DSSP file (Angstrom, degrees, kcal/mol; ACC not computed):
  #  RESIDUE AA STRUCTURE BP1 BP2  ACC     N-H-->O    O-->H-N    N-H-->O    O-->H-N    TCO  KAPPA ALPHA  PHI   PSI    X-CA   Y-CA   Z-CA
    1    1 A X    >         0   0    0      0, 0.0     3,-2.2     0, 0.0    32,-0.3   0.000 360.0 360.0 360.0 -23.8   15.9  -43.8   -5.4
    2    2 A X  T 3   -     0   0    0      1,-0.3    32,-0.1    32,-0.1     3,-0.1  -0.277 360.0  -9.9 -56.8 118.5   15.3  -40.0   -5.7
    3    3 A X  T 3  S+     0   0    0     30,-0.3     2,-0.3     1,-0.2    -1,-0.3   0.496  94.6 144.0  75.5   3.1   17.7  -38.2   -3.5
    4    4 A X    <   -     0   0    0     -3,-2.2    29,-1.4    29,-0.5     2,-0.3  -0.584  31.0-162.1 -79.6 137.7   19.0  -41.3   -1.7
    5    5 A X  E     +A   32   0A   0     -2,-0.3     2,-0.3    27,-0.2    27,-0.2  -0.865  16.7 158.8-117.6 152.6   22.7  -41.2   -0.9
    6    6 A X  E     -A   31   0A   0     25,-2.8    25,-2.5    -2,-0.3     2,-0.2  -0.967  40.5 -96.1-160.0 165.3   25.0  -44.1    0.1
    7    7 A X  E >   -A   30   0A   0     -2,-0.3     3,-0.5    23,-0.2     2,-0.4  -0.573  35.5-114.8 -88.4 158.0   28.7  -44.8    0.1
    8    8 A X  T 3  S+     0   0    0     21,-1.1    14,-0.4     1,-0.2    13,-0.1  -0.009  91.2  99.1 -82.8  32.6   30.3  -46.6   -2.7
    9    9 A X  T 3  S-     0   0    0     -2,-0.4    -1,-0.2    10,-0.1    10,-0.1   0.201 108.7 -62.7-104.8  16.1   31.2  -49.7   -0.6
   10   10 A X  S <  S+     0   0    0     -3,-0.5     2,-0.3     1,-0.1     9,-0.2   0.836  78.7 144.5 107.9  76.4   28.3  -51.8   -1.7
   11   11 A X  E     -D   18   0B   0      7,-0.9     7,-2.2    -4,-0.2     2,-0.4  -0.823  36.1-131.9-130.0 170.0   24.7  -50.5   -1.0
   12   12 A X  E     -D   17   0B   0     -2,-0.3     2,-0.5     5,-0.2     5,-0.2  -0.976  11.0-164.1-126.8 146.5   21.4  -50.7   -2.8
   13   13 A X  E >  S-D   16   0B   0      3,-1.9     3,-1.5    -2,-0.4    -7,-0.0  -0.973  74.6 -21.7-130.8 117.2   19.0  -47.9   -3.4
   14   14 A X  T 3  S-     0   0    0     -2,-0.5    -1,-0.1     1,-0.3     3,-0.1   0.891 129.7 -45.0  52.1  46.8   15.4  -48.7   -4.5
   15   15 A X  T 3  S+     0   0    0      1,-0.2     2,-0.6   -14,-0.0    -1,-0.3   0.443 110.3 122.0  83.3  -0.5   16.3  -52.1   -5.8
   16   16 A X  E <   -D   13   0B   0     -3,-1.5    -3,-1.9    45,-0.1     2,-0.5  -0.858  53.0-146.7 -99.6 122.9   19.5  -51.0   -7.7
   17   17 A X  E     -D   12   0B   0     -2,-0.6     2,-0.4    45,-0.3    -5,-0.2  -0.764  18.6-179.5 -91.1 127.1   22.6  -52.8   -6.6
   18   18 A X  E     -D   11   0B   0     -7,-2.2    -7,-0.9    -2,-0.5     2,-0.3  -0.993   3.7-170.6-125.0 132.0   25.8  -50.8   -6.6
   19   19 A X        -     0   0    0     -2,-0.4     2,-0.3    -9,-0.2   -10,-0.1  -0.856  26.6-106.2-119.3 158.3   29.2  -52.1   -5.7
   20   20 A X        -     0   0    0     -2,-0.3   -11,-0.1     1,-0.1     5,-0.0  -0.618  21.4-175.2 -82.7 138.3   32.5  -50.4   -5.1
   21   21 A X  S    S+     0   0    0     -2,-0.3    -1,-0.1     1,-0.1   -12,-0.1   0.218  70.1  89.6-106.4   9.3   35.2  -50.8   -7.7
   22   22 A X  S    S-     0   0    0    -14,-0.4     2,-1.1     1,-0.1    -1,-0.1   0.817  71.2-158.1 -78.2 -30.6   37.6  -48.9   -5.4
   23   23 A X  S    S+     0   0    0      2,-0.0     2,-0.6    -3,-0.0    -1,-0.1  -0.155  71.4  74.7  81.6 -43.6   38.9  -51.9   -3.5
   24   24 A X    >   -     0   0    0     -2,-1.1     3,-2.0     1,-0.1     4,-0.2  -0.914  68.7-154.7-108.1 115.6   40.0  -49.7   -0.6
   25   25 A X  G >  S+     0   0    0     -2,-0.6     3,-1.5     1,-0.3    -1,-0.1   0.755  92.0  68.0 -61.4 -24.4   37.1  -48.5    1.6
   26   26 A X  G 3  S+     0   0    0      1,-0.3    -1,-0.3    -3,-0.1    -3,-0.0   0.724  98.9  51.6 -69.0 -18.4   39.2  -45.6    2.7
   27   27 A X  G <  S+     0   0    0     -3,-2.0    -1,-0.3     2,-0.1    -2,-0.2   0.379  80.9 130.8 -95.2   2.8   39.0  -44.2   -0.8
   28   28 A X    <   -     0   0    0     -3,-1.5     2,-0.3    -4,-0.2   -19,-0.1  -0.304  42.9-155.8 -61.9 135.7   35.2  -44.5   -1.0
   29   29 A X        -     0   0    0    -21,-0.0   -21,-1.1     1,-0.0     2,-0.2  -0.790  30.9 -89.5-109.1 157.4   33.5  -41.3   -2.2
   30   30 A X  E     -A    7   0A   0     -2,-0.3    25,-3.0    23,-0.2     2,-0.4  -0.458  48.7-161.1 -65.3 131.1   29.9  -40.3   -1.4
   31   31 A X  E     -Ab   6  55A   0    -25,-2.5   -25,-2.8    23,-0.2     2,-0.4  -0.934  11.1-168.8-122.0 140.5   27.7  -41.7   -4.1
   32   32 A X  E     -Ab   5  56A   0     23,-2.7    25,-3.4    -2,-0.4     2,-0.5  -0.984  10.1-149.1-127.6 137.9   24.2  -40.7   -5.0
   33   33 A X  E     + b   0  57A   0    -29,-1.4   -29,-0.5    -2,-0.4   -30,-0.3  -0.916  22.7 169.0-109.0 132.2   21.8  -42.6   -7.3
   34   34 A X  E     - b   0  58A   0     23,-2.8    25,-2.6    -2,-0.5     2,-0.1  -0.939  32.5-111.9-135.9 158.9   19.2  -40.7   -9.5
   35   35 A X  E  >  - b   0  59A   0     -2,-0.3     4,-2.5    23,-0.2    25,-0.2  -0.422  35.0-108.2 -81.7 165.3   16.9  -41.5  -12.3
   36   36 A X  H  > S+     0   0    0     23,-1.3     4,-2.4     1,-0.2     5,-0.2   0.903 120.7  54.3 -60.5 -40.7   17.4  -40.2  -15.8
   37   37 A X  H  > S+     0   0    0      1,-0.2     4,-2.0     2,-0.2    -1,-0.2   0.938 110.1  45.2 -60.1 -47.1   14.4  -37.9  -15.3
   38   38 A X  H  > S+     0   0    0      1,-0.2     4,-2.1     2,-0.2    -1,-0.2   0.896 111.3  53.8 -64.2 -38.7   15.8  -36.4  -12.1
   39   39 A X  H  < S+     0   0    0     -4,-2.5    -1,-0.2     1,-0.2    -2,-0.2   0.894 109.2  48.9 -62.3 -39.4   19.3  -36.0  -13.8
   40   40 A X  H >< S+     0   0    0     -4,-2.4     3,-0.5     1,-0.2    -1,-0.2   0.894 116.9  40.5 -67.2 -39.5   17.7  -34.1  -16.6
   41   41 A X  H 3< S+     0   0    0     -4,-2.0    -2,-0.2     1,-0.2    -1,-0.2   0.727 125.8  34.6 -83.2 -20.6   15.8  -31.7  -14.3
   42   42 A X  T 3X S+     0   0    0     -4,-2.1     4,-2.4    -5,-0.2     5,-0.2  -0.021  74.8 128.3-121.7  29.4   18.6  -31.3  -11.7
   43   43 A X  H <> S+     0   0    0     -3,-0.5     4,-2.5     1,-0.2     5,-0.2   0.892  73.0  51.6 -58.5 -44.9   21.7  -31.4  -13.9
   44   44 A X  H  > S+     0   0    0      1,-0.2     4,-1.9     2,-0.2    -1,-0.2   0.919 112.4  46.5 -58.8 -44.1   23.2  -28.2  -12.6
   45   45 A X  H  > S+     0   0    0      1,-0.2     4,-2.1     2,-0.2    -1,-0.2   0.897 112.3  50.5 -65.3 -40.7   22.8  -29.3   -9.0
   46   46 A X  H  X S+     0   0    0     -4,-2.4     4,-2.4     1,-0.2    -2,-0.2   0.870 108.3  52.4 -67.3 -36.4   24.3  -32.7   -9.8
   47   47 A X  H  X S+     0   0    0     -4,-2.5     4,-2.4    -5,-0.2    -1,-0.2   0.901 108.5  51.1 -65.0 -40.2   27.3  -31.2  -11.6
   48   48 A X  H  X S+     0   0    0     -4,-1.9     4,-1.3    -5,-0.2    -2,-0.2   0.913 110.0  49.7 -61.7 -42.1   27.9  -29.0   -8.5
   49   49 A X  H  <>S+     0   0    0     -4,-2.1     5,-2.3     1,-0.2     3,-0.3   0.913 110.8  49.2 -64.0 -42.2   27.8  -32.2   -6.3
   50   50 A X  H ><5S+     0   0    0     -4,-2.4     3,-1.6     1,-0.2    20,-0.3   0.895 107.1  55.3 -63.7 -39.3   30.2  -34.0   -8.6
   51   51 A X  H 3<5S+     0   0    0     -4,-2.4    -1,-0.2     1,-0.3    -2,-0.2   0.798 103.7  56.1 -63.7 -27.8   32.6  -31.0   -8.5
   52   52 A X  T 3<5S-     0   0    0     -4,-1.3    -1,-0.3    -3,-0.3    -2,-0.2   0.472 132.0 -92.3 -82.2  -2.0   32.6  -31.3   -4.7
   53   53 A X  T < 5S+     0   0    0     -3,-1.6    -3,-0.2     1,-0.3     2,-0.2   0.455  82.4 133.2 108.2   1.4   33.7  -34.9   -5.0
   54   54 A X      < -     0   0    0     -5,-2.3     2,-0.4    -6,-0.2    -1,-0.3  -0.550  48.6-136.2 -83.9 152.3   30.5  -36.8   -5.0
   55   55 A X  E     -b   31   0A   0    -25,-3.0   -23,-2.7    -2,-0.2     2,-0.5  -0.912  15.1-158.0-105.0 134.4   29.8  -39.5   -7.5
   56   56 A X  E     -bC  32  68A   0     12,-2.8    12,-3.3    -2,-0.4     2,-0.5  -0.963   1.0-157.4-117.3 122.5   26.3  -39.6   -9.1
   57   57 A X  E     -bC  33  67A   0    -25,-3.4   -23,-2.8    -2,-0.5     2,-0.5  -0.861   8.1-154.4 -96.7 127.6   25.0  -42.8  -10.7
   58   58 A X  E     -bC  34  66A   0      8,-2.7     7,-3.0    -2,-0.5     8,-1.7  -0.905  15.3-167.1-105.4 126.6   22.3  -42.3  -13.3
   59   59 A X  E     -bC  35  64A   0    -25,-2.6   -23,-1.3    -2,-0.5     2,-0.7  -0.886  23.6-146.9-119.5 144.0   19.9  -45.2  -13.7
   60   60 A X  E >  S- C   0  63A   0      3,-2.7     3,-1.9    -2,-0.4     2,-0.5  -0.933  82.2 -43.7-103.1 108.3   17.3  -46.1  -16.3
   61   61 A X  T 3  S-     0   0    0     -2,-0.7    -2,-0.1     1,-0.3   -45,-0.1  -0.587 125.9 -24.8  67.0-121.1   14.7  -47.9  -14.3
   62   62 A X  T 3  S+     0   0    0     -2,-0.5     2,-0.6   -47,-0.1   -45,-0.3   0.280 120.5  93.6-105.2  10.1   16.6  -50.1  -12.0
   63   63 A X  E <  S-C   60   0A   0     -3,-1.9    -3,-2.7   -47,-0.1     2,-0.2  -0.906  72.5-133.2-109.3 119.3   19.7  -50.4  -14.2
   64   64 A X  E     +C   59   0A   0     -2,-0.6    -5,-0.3    -5,-0.3     3,-0.1  -0.505  32.2 166.8 -66.9 131.4   22.7  -48.0  -13.7
   65   65 A X  E     +     0   0A   0     -7,-3.0     2,-0.3     1,-0.3    -6,-0.2   0.579  54.9  20.6-123.3 -16.8   23.7  -46.7  -17.1
   66   66 A X  E     -C   58   0A   0     -8,-1.7    -8,-2.7     2,-0.0     2,-0.4  -0.984  55.6-146.6-152.7 160.2   26.1  -43.7  -16.4
   67   67 A X  E     -C   57   0A   0     -2,-0.3     2,-0.6   -10,-0.2   -10,-0.2  -0.997   5.0-157.3-134.1 129.9   28.3  -42.2  -13.8
   68   68 A X  E     +C   56   0A   0    -12,-3.3   -12,-2.8    -2,-0.4     2,-0.3  -0.936  28.6 164.0-105.9 116.9   28.9  -38.5  -13.2
   69   69 A X        -     0   0    0     -2,-0.6   -14,-0.1   -14,-0.2     2,-0.1  -0.895  42.7 -93.1-131.9 158.8   32.3  -38.0  -11.3
   70   70 A X        -     0   0    0     -2,-0.3   -19,-0.1   -20,-0.3     3,-0.1  -0.450  25.5-150.4 -69.3 146.5   34.6  -35.1  -10.7
   71   71 A X        -     0   0    0      1,-0.3    -1,-0.1    -2,-0.1     2,-0.1   0.546  35.3-131.5 -95.9  -7.5   37.4  -34.8  -13.2
   72   72 A X        -     0   0    0    -21,-0.1    -1,-0.3     2,-0.1     2,-0.2  -0.309  47.8 -23.2  88.0-174.6   40.0  -33.3  -10.9
   73   73 A X        -     0   0    0     -3,-0.1     2,-0.4    -2,-0.1    -3,-0.0  -0.468  59.4-125.2 -75.7 141.3   42.2  -30.3  -11.4
   74   74 A X        -     0   0    0     -2,-0.2     3,-0.1     1,-0.1    -1,-0.1  -0.733  19.1-138.4 -83.1 132.9   43.0  -29.0  -14.8
   75   75 A X        -     0   0    0     -2,-0.4     2,-0.2     1,-0.2    -1,-0.1   0.429  49.5 -88.8 -79.6   1.5   46.8  -28.9  -15.1
   76   76 A X        -     0   0    0      2,-0.0    -1,-0.2     0, 0.0     2,-0.2  -0.436  55.4 -52.0 113.3 168.6   47.0  -25.6  -17.0
   77   77 A X        -     0   0    0     -2,-0.2     2,-0.2    -3,-0.1    -3,-0.0  -0.508  51.0-113.8 -85.0 148.1   47.1  -24.5  -20.5
   78   78 A X        -     0   0    0     -2,-0.2     2,-0.6     1,-0.0    -1,-0.1  -0.561  25.8-146.9 -75.3 142.5   49.3  -25.8  -23.2
   79   79 A X    >   -     0   0    0     -2,-0.2     3,-1.8     0, 0.0     4,-0.2  -0.950  16.0-126.0-115.2 114.8   51.8  -23.4  -24.5
   80   80 A X  T 3  S+     0   0    0     -2,-0.6     0, 0.0     1,-0.3     0, 0.0  -0.336  95.7  17.6 -58.2 135.8   52.8  -23.7  -28.2
   81   81 A X  T >  S+     0   0    0      1,-0.0     3,-1.5     2,-0.0    -1,-0.3   0.541  80.5 133.1  82.5   7.1   56.5  -24.0  -28.6
   82   82 A X  T <  S+     0   0    0     -3,-1.8    -2,-0.1     1,-0.3    -1,-0.0   0.787  77.6  42.0 -62.9 -27.1   57.2  -24.9  -25.0
   83   83 A X  T >> S+     0   0    0     -4,-0.2     3,-2.5     2,-0.1     4,-0.8   0.317  80.9 138.0-101.5   7.6   59.5  -27.7  -26.0
   84   84 A X  T <4 S+     0   0    0     -3,-1.5    -4,-0.0     1,-0.3     0, 0.0  -0.323  79.1   9.0 -58.1 127.9   61.3  -25.9  -28.8
   85   85 A X  T 34 S+     0   0    0      2,-0.3    -1,-0.3    -2,-0.0    -2,-0.1   0.344 111.9  87.0  83.6  -6.8   65.0  -26.6  -28.6
   86   86 A X  T <4 S+     0   0    0     -3,-2.5     2,-0.4     1,-0.1    -2,-0.2   0.656  82.2  57.0 -98.2 -18.9   64.5  -29.4  -26.0
   87   87 A X     <  -     0   0    0     -4,-0.8     2,-0.5     2,-0.0    -2,-0.3  -0.910  66.0-159.4-115.6 142.1   63.8  -32.2  -28.5
   88   88 A X        -     0   0    0     -2,-0.4     2,-0.6    -3,-0.0    -2,-0.0  -0.981   2.6-162.2-123.3 128.6   66.1  -33.4  -31.2
   89   89 A X        -     0   0    0     -2,-0.5     5,-0.0     2,-0.0    -2,-0.0  -0.946  23.2-135.0-108.5 117.8   64.9  -35.4  -34.2
   90   90 A X    >   -     0   0    0     -2,-0.6     3,-1.4     1,-0.1     4,-0.4  -0.215  19.8-111.2 -70.2 161.6   67.9  -37.2  -35.9
   91   91 A X  G >  S+     0   0    0      1,-0.3     3,-1.5     2,-0.2     4,-0.4   0.815 113.2  69.1 -61.7 -31.8   68.3  -37.2  -39.7
   92   92 A X  G >  S+     0   0    0      1,-0.3     3,-0.9     2,-0.2    -1,-0.3   0.744  85.3  70.3 -61.7 -22.2   67.6  -40.9  -39.8
   93   93 A X  G <  S+     0   0    0     -3,-1.4    -1,-0.3     1,-0.2    -2,-0.2   0.857 100.7  45.5 -61.0 -34.8   64.0  -40.2  -38.9
   94   94 A X  G <  S+     0   0    0     -3,-1.5    -1,-0.2    -4,-0.4    -2,-0.2   0.464  91.7 102.5 -91.5  -2.3   63.5  -38.7  -42.3
   95   95 A X  S <  S-     0   0    0     -3,-0.9    -3,-0.0    -4,-0.4     0, 0.0  -0.513  85.2 -94.7 -78.8 149.2   65.2  -41.5  -44.2
   96   96 A X        -     0   0    0     -2,-0.2    -1,-0.1     1,-0.1     2,-0.1  -0.302  45.6-105.9 -60.3 147.2   63.0  -44.1  -46.0
   97   97 A X        -     0   0    0      1,-0.1    -1,-0.1    -3,-0.1    -4,-0.0  -0.439  39.8 -97.7 -71.4 147.9   62.3  -47.3  -44.0
   98   98 A X     >  -     0   0    0      1,-0.1     4,-2.3    -2,-0.1     3,-0.4  -0.333  35.8-111.3 -62.1 151.0   64.2  -50.5  -45.0
   99   99 A X  H  > S+     0   0    0      1,-0.2     4,-2.5     2,-0.2     5,-0.2   0.855 115.8  55.6 -53.6 -41.9   62.2  -52.8  -47.2
  100  100 A X  H  > S+     0   0    0      1,-0.2     4,-1.3     2,-0.2    -1,-0.2   0.907 110.3  45.0 -60.7 -42.7   61.8  -55.5  -44.5
  101  101 A X  H  > S+     0   0    0     -3,-0.4     4,-0.9     2,-0.2    -1,-0.2   0.878 110.5  54.0 -70.3 -37.8   60.3  -53.0  -42.1
  102  102 A X  H >X S+     0   0    0     -4,-2.3     3,-0.9     1,-0.2     4,-0.5   0.922 107.1  51.6 -60.9 -43.3   58.0  -51.5  -44.7
  103  103 A X  H >< S+     0   0    0     -4,-2.5     3,-0.9     1,-0.3    -1,-0.2   0.841 102.7  59.9 -63.2 -32.3   56.7  -55.0  -45.4
  104  104 A X  H 3< S+     0   0    0     -4,-1.3    -1,-0.3     1,-0.2    -2,-0.2   0.783 102.6  53.5 -66.0 -26.1   56.0  -55.6  -41.7
  105  105 A X  H <<        0   0    0     -4,-0.9    -1,-0.2    -3,-0.9    -2,-0.2   0.591 360.0 360.0 -84.4 -11.6   53.6  -52.6  -41.8
  106  106 A X    <<        0   0    0     -3,-0.9    -1,-0.2    -4,-0.5    -2,-0.2   0.469 360.0 360.0 -81.8 360.0   51.6  -53.9  -44.7
């Protein structure tokens, strides 16, 4: 399994069966299967591959146990107060709940 690559459309590598959960073959990403030992010794390289769009399956023996995938683009930093003045909370929000509704929460 060391270093073997295959597409995520249903292949096996060194006795490990991997199937696609993508459904559409056009969305298949390049997938690589590695052992836990190889993942530990080559983590930086595997992270680079995932950042390029590859999927890495980490297996214990012949059983896949984890998947390293790209997370996509980060949308930017949150800005405190960005919604100030854009949301309105009515006075009723701060009023006690009616007894019937309170009992429903118990």
